[in-house]
C-alpha positions in Angstrom: -0.1 -42.7 121.3 -3.7 -42.8 122.2 -4.5 -46.5 122.0 -1.3 -48.3 122.9 1.9 -47.5 124.9 5.3 -47.1 123.4 6.4 -50.1 125.4 3.7 -52.2 123.7 4.8 -51.0 120.3 8.4 -51.9 121.1 7.4 -55.3 122.5 5.5 -56.0 119.2 8.4 -54.9 117.0 10.8 -57.2 118.9 8.4 -60.1 118.8 8.0 -60.1 115.0 10.9 -61.6 113.0 10.3 -59.1 110.2 10.9 -56.1 112.5 13.1 -57.6 115.2 16.4 -56.1 114.0 15.1 -52.6 113.0 16.9 -50.0 115.1 14.5 -48.3 117.6 15.2 -45.1 119.4 12.6 -44.2 122.0 11.9 -40.5 122.3 9.8 -39.7 125.4 9.0 -37.0 127.8 10.0 -39.4 130.6 13.3 -39.2 132.4 12.3 -42.0 134.8 14.9 -44.7 135.4 12.2 -47.4 135.4 11.2 -46.3 131.9 14.8 -46.3 130.7 15.3 -49.8 132.1 12.1 -51.2 130.7 12.9 -49.9 127.2 16.4 -51.4 127.2 15.0 -54.7 128.6 12.7 -54.8 125.6 15.5 -54.2 123.1 15.5 -50.5 122.3 18.7 -49.2 120.7 18.5 -45.7 122.3 16.5 -43.7 124.8 16.2 -39.9 124.4 14.3 -37.6 126.8 12.3 -35.3 124.5 13.3 -31.7 124.7 10.3 -29.3 125.3 11.5 -26.4 123.1 10.9 -26.9 119.3 14.4 -25.8 118.3 16.1 -28.1 120.8 13.8 -30.9 119.8 14.6 -30.4 116.1 18.3 -30.5 116.7 18.0 -33.6 118.8 16.1 -35.4 116.1 18.7 -34.3 113.5 21.6 -35.6 115.7 19.9 -38.9 116.2 19.4 -39.3 112.5 23.1 -38.3 111.8 24.3 -40.9 114.3 22.3 -43.7 112.7 23.2 -42.7 109.2 26.8 -41.7 109.5 28.4 -42.9 112.8 26.8 -46.1 113.9 28.3 -49.3 112.4 26.2 -52.3 111.6 27.3 -55.8 110.9 
């Protein structure tokens, strides 16, 4: 994102009562432990290191979607 970081977007989402409970999965090129910790500290629901190959990326996105639509339980 050219003008803001993903962490800033996540911070804004969690600070707003209207978007606070929306599930957020961070998909990033980073595999740094500090980025993982920062995202979870800000309230992300998932952290996925983005695959570089298009086919693997597409499958990863589909799996994430299937998890949130079919497997995950909400209260």
